[in-house]
C-alpha positions in Angstrom: 33.9 86.5 -75.5 31.9 85.6 -72.4 32.4 82.2 -70.8 29.4 79.8 -70.8 28.8 76.2 -69.7 31.3 73.8 -68.3 29.5 73.4 -65.0 30.2 69.6 -64.9 33.9 70.2 -65.5 34.0 72.9 -62.8 32.3 70.6 -60.4 34.9 67.9 -61.0 37.8 70.3 -60.6 36.2 71.7 -57.4 35.9 68.2 -56.0 39.7 67.6 -56.6 40.5 71.0 -55.0 38.4 70.2 -51.9 40.4 67.0 -51.5 43.7 69.0 -51.6 42.3 71.4 -49.0 41.9 68.3 -46.8 45.5 67.4 -47.2 45.5 65.1 -50.1 47.8 65.8 -53.1 45.9 65.1 -56.3 47.1 64.4 -59.9 44.6 65.2 -62.7 44.9 64.7 -66.4 42.8 66.9 -68.7 42.5 66.0 -72.4 40.5 67.0 -75.4 40.9 67.9 -79.1 42.6 71.0 -80.2 40.5 74.2 -80.1 38.0 72.6 -77.8 38.6 75.1 -75.0 40.7 73.2 -72.5 43.0 76.2 -71.7 40.1 78.6 -71.4 38.3 76.3 -69.1 41.3 76.0 -66.7 42.2 79.7 -66.8 38.5 80.6 -66.0 38.3 78.1 -63.2 41.6 79.4 -61.7 40.3 83.0 -62.0 37.1 82.2 -60.3 38.6 80.1 -57.5 41.4 82.5 -56.9 43.9 80.0 -55.6 47.7 80.5 -55.7 48.9 78.8 -58.9 51.4 78.3 -61.7 50.1 78.0 -65.2 52.7 76.8 -67.7 52.0 76.6 -71.4 54.5 74.3 -73.1 56.2 75.6 -76.2 57.3 72.5 -78.1 60.9 73.9 -78.0 64.2 72.3 -77.1 64.6 71.4 -73.4 66.7 74.5 -72.4 64.1 76.8 -73.9 61.2 75.0 -72.2 63.0 75.2 -68.8 63.6 79.0 -69.3 59.9 79.4 -70.2 58.8 77.3 -67.2 61.0 79.5 -64.9 59.4 82.6 -66.3 55.9 81.2 -65.7 56.7 80.3 -62.1 58.2 83.8 -61.5 55.0 85.5 -62.8 52.8 83.2 -60.7 51.0 83.8 -57.5 52.4 80.8 -55.8 54.9 81.7 -53.1 57.6 81.0 -52.1 58.6 79.3 -55.4 57.7 82.5 -57.4 60.2 84.4 -55.4 62.8 81.7 -56.0 62.3 81.9 -59.7 62.5 85.7 -59.7 66.1 85.5 -58.4 67.0 84.4 -61.9 67.9 80.9 -60.9 68.7 78.7 -63.9 67.5 75.1 -64.0 69.6 72.7 -66.0 67.1 69.8 -66.0 63.4 69.1 -65.3 64.6 67.2 -62.2 65.9 70.4 -60.6 62.9 72.5 -61.9 60.3 70.2 -60.4 62.3 69.8 -57.2 61.6 73.4 -56.5 57.9 72.8 -56.3 58.2 70.9 -53.0 58.9 74.3 -51.4 55.1 75.0 -51.9 54.8 73.3 -48.5 57.5 75.5 -46.9 56.8 77.7 -43.9 56.6 80.8 -46.1 53.2 79.6 -47.3 51.4 81.3 -44.4 48.0 81.6 -46.1 47.2 77.9 -46.0 45.7 77.9 -49.5 46.4 74.8 -51.6 48.7 75.4 -54.6 47.7 74.5 -58.1 50.2 73.6 -60.9 49.0 73.4 -64.5 51.2 72.1 -67.2 49.4 72.8 -70.5 50.2 70.8 -73.6 52.3 68.1 -71.9 52.8 66.3 -75.3 54.9 69.3 -76.5 57.4 68.6 -73.7 57.4 64.8 -74.3 58.1 65.2 -78.0 61.4 66.9 -77.2 62.2 65.1 -74.0 60.7 61.6 -73.8 62.3 61.2 -70.3 60.1 63.9 -68.8 57.4 61.3 -68.2 59.7 59.3 -65.8 61.0 62.6 -64.4 57.5 63.7 -63.5 56.7 60.3 -62.0 59.8 60.4 -59.7 59.0 64.0 -58.7 55.4 63.1 -57.9 56.4 60.1 -55.9 59.2 61.7 -53.9 58.4 65.4 -53.7 55.2 66.7 -55.1 52.8 64.5 -53.1 54.3 65.8 -49.9 53.8 69.4 -51.1 50.0 68.9 -50.9 49.2 70.4 -54.3 46.8 69.9 -57.2 48.8 69.0 -60.3 47.0 69.3 -63.6 48.5 68.2 -66.9 46.8 69.0 -70.1 47.1 67.6 -73.6 45.5 67.7 -77.1 47.2 64.6 -78.5 44.6 62.1 -77.5 46.6 59.0 -78.4 49.6 60.2 -76.4 47.4 61.3 -73.4 45.6 57.9 -73.5 48.9 56.1 -73.4 50.2 58.3 -70.6 48.3 56.4 -67.9 48.4 52.9 -69.5 49.9 49.9 -67.8 53.7 49.8 -68.0 54.1 53.6 -68.3 55.8 55.7 -65.6 52.6 57.5 -64.6 50.5 54.3 -64.4 48.4 54.4 -61.2 49.6 57.9 -60.3 46.8 59.8 -61.9 43.8 60.3 -59.6 41.2 61.4 -62.1 41.0 62.1 -65.9 38.8 64.9 -67.2 37.8 64.8 -70.9 36.8 68.2 -72.3 34.3 68.0 -75.1 33.1 70.8 -77.4 30.3 72.9 -76.1 26.9 71.3 -76.5 24.1 72.9 -78.6 22.4 74.5 -75.7 25.6 76.1 -74.5 26.3 77.3 -78.1 22.8 78.8 -78.2 23.4 80.6 -74.9 26.8 81.9 -76.0 25.4 83.4 -79.2 21.9 84.2 -77.9 20.3 82.3 -80.7 16.8 80.8 -81.1 16.5 77.1 -81.2 16.3 76.6 -85.0 19.1 79.0 -85.7 21.2 77.4 -82.9 20.9 74.0 -84.6 21.8 75.4 -88.0 24.8 77.0 -86.5 25.8 73.9 -84.5 25.6 71.7 -87.6 28.2 74.0 -89.2 30.4 75.0 -86.3 30.1 72.2 -83.7 30.9 73.4 -80.2 34.4 74.7 -80.9 34.7 78.1 -79.0 36.9 79.8 -81.6 34.6 79.0 -84.5 31.6 80.0 -82.4 33.3 83.3 -81.5 33.5 84.1 -85.3 29.8 83.3 -85.7 29.0 85.8 -82.9 29.7 88.7 -85.2 26.8 87.8 -87.6 23.0 87.9 -87.3 22.5 84.8 -89.5 24.3 81.6 -90.4 24.2 82.6 -94.0 26.1 85.8 -93.6 28.6 84.0 -91.3 29.2 81.4 -94.0 29.7 84.0 -96.7 32.3 85.8 -94.7 34.1 82.6 -93.7 34.5 81.2 -97.2 35.9 84.5 -98.4 39.0 84.1 -96.2 41.2 81.0 -96.0 42.4 82.2 -92.6 38.9 82.1 -91.1 38.5 79.7 -88.2 35.7 77.9 -90.0 38.1 77.1 -92.8 41.4 76.4 -91.1 40.4 74.7 -87.8 39.5 71.4 -89.4 42.7 71.2 -91.3 44.8 71.9 -88.2 42.9 69.4 -86.1 43.5 66.6 -88.6 47.1 67.5 -89.6 48.0 67.2 -85.9 46.7 63.6 -85.6 46.6 62.1 -89.1 49.2 63.0 -91.7 47.6 63.8 -95.1 49.1 60.7 -96.7 48.0 58.3 -94.0 45.4 55.6 -94.6 43.3 56.9 -91.7 43.1 60.3 -93.4 41.9 58.7 -96.6 39.3 56.7 -94.8 38.1 59.7 -92.9 37.8 61.6 -96.2 35.7 58.9 -97.6 33.3 58.9 -94.6 33.2 62.6 -94.7 32.0 62.4 -98.3 29.1 60.2 -97.3 30.4 56.7 -97.7 28.9 54.9 -94.7 29.5 51.2 -95.1 32.7 49.1 -95.1 32.3 48.0 -98.7 31.7 51.5 -100.0 34.6 53.0 -98.0 36.9 50.2 -99.3 35.8 50.9 -102.9 36.5 54.6 -102.6 39.9 54.3 -100.8 41.2 51.2 -102.5 42.6 49.9 -99.2 43.0 46.2 -98.4 40.6 44.8 -95.9 43.2 44.6 -93.2 44.4 48.2 -93.7 40.8 49.5 -93.7 40.0 47.6 -90.5 43.1 49.1 -88.8 42.3 52.6 -90.0 38.6 52.3 -88.8 39.7 51.1 -85.4 42.2 53.9 -85.0 39.6 56.5 -86.0 37.1 55.0 -83.5 39.7 54.9 -80.7 40.4 58.6 -81.3 36.6 59.2 -81.3 36.8 60.9 -84.7 34.2 58.5 -86.2 31.3 56.6 -84.7 30.3 53.1 -85.7 26.6 52.4 -85.5 24.5 49.3 -85.8 20.8 49.0 -86.2 18.9 49.4 -82.8 17.0 46.2 -82.5 15.8 43.5 -80.1 18.9 41.5 -80.9 22.3 42.2 -82.2 22.3 42.8 -86.0 25.6 42.0 -87.6 27.3 43.1 -90.8 25.2 46.3 -91.2 27.5 48.7 -89.4 27.5 52.3 -90.6 30.2 54.8 -90.0 29.9 58.6 -89.6 32.1 61.5 -88.6 31.4 62.0 -84.9 31.8 65.8 -84.6 29.3 68.1 -86.3 31.9 70.7 -87.3 34.4 68.2 -88.7 31.6 66.5 -90.6 30.6 69.8 -92.2 34.3 70.7 -92.9 34.9 67.3 -94.6 31.7 67.5 -96.6 32.0 71.1 -97.9 35.4 72.7 -97.2 38.2 70.1 -97.1 38.6 70.0 -100.9 37.6 73.6 -101.6 40.4 75.5 -99.7 42.1 76.2 -103.1 38.8 77.8 -104.3 38.7 79.9 -101.2 42.3 80.9 -101.6 41.8 82.1 -105.2 38.9 84.3 -104.2 36.0 82.0 -105.3 34.5 81.3 -101.9 31.2 82.3 -103.5 31.2 78.9 -105.3 31.7 77.2 -102.0 28.9 79.1 -100.4 26.6 78.3 -103.3 27.3 74.6 -103.0 26.6 74.7 -99.2 23.3 76.4 -99.8 22.3 73.9 -102.6 23.2 70.9 -100.4 22.2 72.2 -97.0 18.6 70.8 -96.9 19.8 67.2 -97.5 22.9 67.6 -95.4 21.3 69.1 -92.4 18.5 66.5 -92.4 21.0 63.7 -92.1 23.6 65.5 -89.9 21.0 66.4 -87.3 19.9 62.8 -86.6 22.7 61.8 -84.2 22.1 65.1 -82.3 18.4 64.4 -82.1 18.9 60.9 -80.8 21.4 62.1 -78.2 19.0 64.8 -77.1 16.1 62.3 -76.6 18.4 60.0 -74.6 18.9 62.9 -72.2 15.2 63.3 -71.8 14.7 59.6 -70.8 13.1 58.2 -68.8 9.9 59.8 -69.8 6.5 58.2 -69.9 5.8 59.6 -73.3 8.5 57.3 -74.6 7.4 54.1 -72.8 10.1 52.2 -71.1 12.9 53.4 -73.4 16.3 54.2 -72.0 18.3 54.0 -75.3 17.7 55.6 -78.7 19.1 54.5 -82.0 17.8 54.0 -85.6 17.1 51.0 -87.7 17.8 50.0 -91.3 17.2 46.6 -92.9 19.0 45.0 -95.7 19.2 47.3 -98.7 18.1 50.0 -96.3 14.5 48.9 -96.1 12.8 49.5 -93.8 14.7 52.6 -92.5 13.4 54.3 -89.3 15.0 57.4 -87.9 14.3 56.7 -84.2 14.0 53.5 -82.3 13.7 53.4 -78.5 14.4 50.3 -76.4 14.7 49.6 -72.7 18.1 47.9 -73.2 20.9 48.6 -75.8 20.2 45.1 -77.1 18.1 42.2 -75.8 14.9 44.1 -75.2 11.7 42.1 -75.5 9.8 44.9 -77.5 10.2 48.3 -79.0 9.3 51.2 -76.7 8.8 53.7 -79.5 9.5 54.4 -83.2 9.9 57.8 -84.6 10.6 60.0 -87.6 12.7 63.2 -87.9 11.5 65.9 -90.4 14.1 68.6 -90.5 12.6 70.5 -93.4 13.0 74.2 -94.1 9.5 74.9 -95.4 7.2 72.1 -94.4 6.0 70.8 -91.0 5.5 67.2 -89.9 2.3 66.1 -91.8 -0.4 63.5 -91.3 1.0 61.7 -94.3 4.4 61.5 -92.5 2.6 59.8 -89.6 1.0 57.2 -91.9 4.4 56.5 -93.5 6.0 56.0 -90.1 3.3 53.5 -89.2 3.7 51.6 -92.5 7.5 51.3 -91.9 7.1 50.4 -88.2 5.0 47.3 -89.0 8.1 45.7 -90.6 10.2 46.0 -87.5 10.7 43.0 -85.1 9.2 43.9 -81.7 6.7 46.4 -83.0 3.1 46.3 -81.7 0.0 48.5 -81.6 1.2 49.8 -78.2 4.5 51.0 -79.5 4.6 54.8 -79.1 5.0 57.0 -82.1 7.4 60.0 -81.9 7.8 62.9 -84.2 10.6 65.5 -84.4 10.1 68.5 -86.6 12.1 71.7 -87.3 8.9 73.5 -88.3 6.2 72.1 -86.1 3.3 69.7 -86.8 0.2 70.2 -88.9 -3.3 69.4 -87.5 -4.0 65.7 -87.9 -0.4 64.6 -87.3 -1.5 62.2 -84.5 1.6 61.2 -82.5 2.2 60.1 -78.9 5.1 62.5 -78.5 6.2 65.5 -80.5 9.5 67.4 -80.1 10.5 70.8 -81.5 14.0 72.3 -81.7 13.2 74.1 -78.4 12.4 70.8 -76.7 15.7 69.3 -77.9 17.7 72.3 -76.7 16.0 72.1 -73.3 17.3 68.5 -73.0 20.8 69.8 -72.6 20.1 72.2 -69.8 
């Protein structure tokens, strides 16, 4: 499947490579969730830049097997003279001796002058079987690898472990020069990858997120509907199993965090409702929510207002794919396994209108923030939503100049993500009626509409946005 996007990540890697070419050794940490495309990003970057390199994919095996695999990767590499050393069949008894060989990158045999690149992919796999590797790598970097003038890149999917790797008191603290976080492809990149129109791109993205392997499966189908029907007919389909693997790797099924995430995935948005569904104590729930936020699995949102509004926090699953998987697939894998994926597909179809209308809102707000500043939206720099006590009034879009502490609202807006009906004049009237209850609203506050199917004549708004406009914001 062709490679798209990642220009920002390429630019950051290019900047590090340029520093190495000027004689500075550089240490880079790359992290991101499983299946997000970290390995593909790095292999594509190495292919395009055509620099001598070693790419080692850790195996999560005992130390002696990891060392043998590392030697084989060095032997297959384009990085001389160490590739030649490895091809002699040398046996390394420890990571100290294996990493010591890398200092020969700076040996006289390197006549081409190109900087060497070393990639260790899935570092947490090594650390699980050899916790001392962290200190070994630190010593090798301090005493050997920096002198070799290379670009060292370590990669990991265990976000908690990778976060801790560079924390105070750990061996690699202050050694890492830069950290690169790889996120899923954005909706524009997904549209480009699959050559989709804007509306179909959003429908796809709300189901697949930006995970390349899931998007690759979608590429074989002309519509989201046929893709879904095929996916739920096979428990081994990427749409079905990716969510399970992502969560199993970070949250054991019996953990409190997994229970909390399941509750949020089923639509419980407030602390009280989540607590009622899970039965957890207040302390356990707070700890689980904090862990899920730290790992960026969920987002905690407060009303966007002129001042901080307390005790109205709502929680949502942060990633579109994981939100879809938890809502429709997590508890239906047994149905899929017994050949009744048709029941799952029917439930998705029946609930899609309501689900997509809610799930698209964070994506719309993020898209508008990328457009700002723009005179159509007043002085706004930040976009959120507002809900009062008992959810009234509830406004989809609120724009303010500051995240909190603004003197007035820059704009208010409504999202109508309907399958058969455009944004109507009546929708405009309803937006105006709700806006009048908001602190900071005035007659000069801009009115914004977002619609999946356009706007009927008479829908008088200061700014209108279509799916095409939202896609363009990500270019």
